[in-house]
N, C-alpha and C positions, 0 to 999 in steps of 0.2 A: 380637720384631721390632724392628730398629733403624730410626730414621727415615732416609729418603733425603734427604740434605742437598745433595749435589752429585755430579756425574759424576767418577769417579776420574781423576786427571791422566793416567794411562796410556791412557785412552780418549778424550782430547780430540780427537784428529784422526781418529778412526775412524768417526764417524757418516756423514760423506759417503762414505767408502770403502764401508761396508756398504750404504748406499743404492745406490751405483753398482754394486756387485757383486750386488745383489738383482734386477737386470733380466736376463732371459735373453738379450736381444739384445746387451747389453753383455758378458755372459759369452762369447757366441759371438765377439764382436770380439776379446776378449783371447785366446781360444783359437786365433784365426787366426795369432797371432804364433809364430814359431819362436824358440828361445832366442837372445837378443841381436839379433833381427831388427828392422829399422827399415822401416816401411811408410808410404807416403803415402796420402792419402784415396782416390785412384783405385784403388790396389791393394786397399784394404779393401773398397771398393764392389764391385769385381770378384769378390771372394770371398764376398760377401754377397747376400742376397735383398732387401736394403733399398735405398731410394733414396739418392742422394747427400746430400740434405737430412737424412734420418733418420740416416745414418751420421755426418754432421757433428755433429748434436745429441748422439748418444751419445759421440762422441769428446770433445766439450766437457765432458760430465758426467764422463767418466773422467779427463780432464786436471785438472779442477777438484777432483776427489776425491784426486788424487795418484797414481792407478793408472797413468796414462800421462804421459810427458813428451813434449815436442815440440821440434823444432829446425828452423829454416828454412835451407834450402840453395838459394840462388838464389830462384826463384819457388815452389819446392816446400816443403811442410812435411812432415817425417817424424816419425812417432810411434814410441815404443818403450815397453815396459813398465818401470815404475819398481819393479823387483823389491825394491830396498832398502827403499823406503818401505812397500810392502805387507807385506813380511816383518816389519819392525820393528813396524808397527801390529798385526798379528795376534799376534806374539809377546808384545807388551805386554798384550794382552787375555788371552791364555792364561796368562801369568805371574800376572796379577791374580787370575784365576779359581783357579789352583792354590794360591795363597798366602792368599787372602782369603775364599774361599767354601767 
């Protein structure tokens, strides 16, 4: 057994993503998006059984983890899935596993 010295550089940005994806409510929020769709918090709340406060919390976690991006249009904030970041993070982990484990 080799000593565990540090997290592989390929995994640096993945811990928050895995934590965010580990929650069923956050998974449901992500699954509410159609490809390339942008939703505001009101639309997400309407599709959810959660309160606006709970949805807001989950959106913050997803955004901080990089799974979602947001953009402000007027007074509304629209969220969309950051497909590039999530794909790159998961592919980096898979590549490390394939080549090093």
